[in-house]
C-alpha positions as CSV (number, residue, x, y, z in Angstrom):
1,M,103.1,115.0,122.7
2,K,104.2,114.2,119.1
3,L,106.5,111.3,118.6
4,I,109.0,111.4,115.8
5,T,110.0,108.1,114.1
6,T,112.4,107.6,111.2
7,L,111.5,104.8,108.9
8,A,112.7,103.5,105.6
9,L,110.0,102.5,103.1
10,A,112.7,101.4,100.8
11,L,112.8,98.2,102.9
12,V,109.3,97.2,101.9
13,M,109.9,97.7,98.2
14,P,111.3,94.9,96.1
15,L,114.8,96.0,94.9
16,S,116.9,94.6,92.0
17,A,120.1,93.0,93.3
18,S,122.1,94.6,90.5
19,V,120.7,98.2,90.8
20,P,120.6,99.7,94.2
21,A,117.7,102.1,94.9
22,A,118.7,105.7,95.3
23,I,117.2,107.3,98.4
24,A,115.5,110.7,97.9
25,A,115.2,113.3,100.7
26,P,113.1,112.2,103.7
27,V,109.4,112.9,103.6
28,S,107.7,114.1,106.8
29,L,104.1,113.2,107.4
30,T,101.7,113.7,110.3
31,F,99.0,111.1,110.8
32,T,96.1,112.5,112.9
33,N,93.9,109.8,114.4
34,M,90.3,111.1,114.5
35,S,88.9,107.6,114.2
36,G,87.7,107.2,117.8
37,E,90.0,104.2,118.4
38,A,93.7,103.5,118.5
39,I,95.5,102.9,115.2
40,T,97.7,99.8,115.8
41,S,99.5,99.7,112.4
42,I,100.1,101.7,109.3
43,T,101.5,100.0,106.2
44,A,102.4,101.5,102.9
45,T,102.8,99.4,99.8
46,P,104.1,100.9,96.5
47,K,101.2,101.3,94.0
48,G,100.8,98.3,91.8
49,E,103.1,96.0,93.9
50,T,102.3,93.2,96.3
51,V,104.3,92.9,99.5
52,E,103.8,89.6,101.3
53,A,104.4,91.0,104.8
54,P,104.4,94.8,104.7
55,T,106.3,96.6,107.5
56,N,104.3,98.3,110.2
57,L,105.4,102.0,110.2
58,L,104.4,102.5,113.8
59,A,106.6,101.8,116.8
60,A,103.6,102.2,119.1
61,P,99.8,102.7,118.5
62,I,98.4,106.2,117.8
63,P,95.7,106.9,120.5
64,A,92.4,108.3,119.3
65,G,92.5,112.0,118.9
66,E,96.3,112.2,118.7
67,P,98.7,113.1,115.9
68,L,102.0,111.3,115.2
69,A,104.8,112.8,113.0
70,I,106.8,110.3,111.0
71,T,109.8,110.8,108.7
72,I,110.0,108.3,105.9
73,D,112.9,107.8,103.4
74,L,111.4,107.0,100.0
75,A,113.2,105.4,97.1
76,E,113.9,108.0,94.4
77,G,110.8,108.4,92.1
78,Q,108.6,106.3,94.4
79,C,105.8,108.5,95.8
80,V,102.4,106.7,95.3
81,F,101.5,104.1,97.8
82,D,98.5,102.1,99.0
83,V,98.3,102.9,102.7
84,T,96.4,100.7,105.1
85,F,95.5,101.5,108.7
86,A,94.6,98.8,111.2
87,F,92.7,99.6,114.4
88,A,92.5,98.2,117.9
89,S,89.1,96.6,117.1
90,G,90.7,94.6,114.3
91,T,89.1,96.6,111.5
92,T,91.2,98.1,108.7
93,S,90.8,101.1,106.3
94,S,92.7,101.7,103.1
95,R,93.8,104.7,101.2
96,P,94.8,103.6,97.7
97,D,96.9,105.8,95.4
98,T,98.2,108.1,98.2
99,D,101.0,110.4,97.0
100,L,103.2,110.7,100.0
101,C,105.4,113.3,98.2
102,Q,102.5,115.7,97.8
103,T,101.1,115.7,101.3
104,D,102.4,116.6,104.7
105,G,99.6,115.0,106.7
106,I,96.8,112.5,106.6
107,V,93.7,112.6,108.9
108,V,92.4,109.1,109.6
109,E,88.6,109.1,110.3
């Protein structure tokens, strides 16, 4: 069963207090976990930015072999992110420079 989660990546991006970020249309992505272990968190940090405590995009782990569909609201003009996956074993895997506007799915191996 696919779970649908709506998230706002605009919350993890630093925003100017004087200029509110415009929200573009939502982006739907399917993360397919082919890693052999549960993914416990997915974080996405805008390329070139440092976020002290990035938000976990998952409400619950993605079991091995399972897909999860997520809808994300991106700030207008913000598409490229450094995406990090954390696994049940404590290991991590990163996908730098991931254009979330140009893909509809990511397979995690």
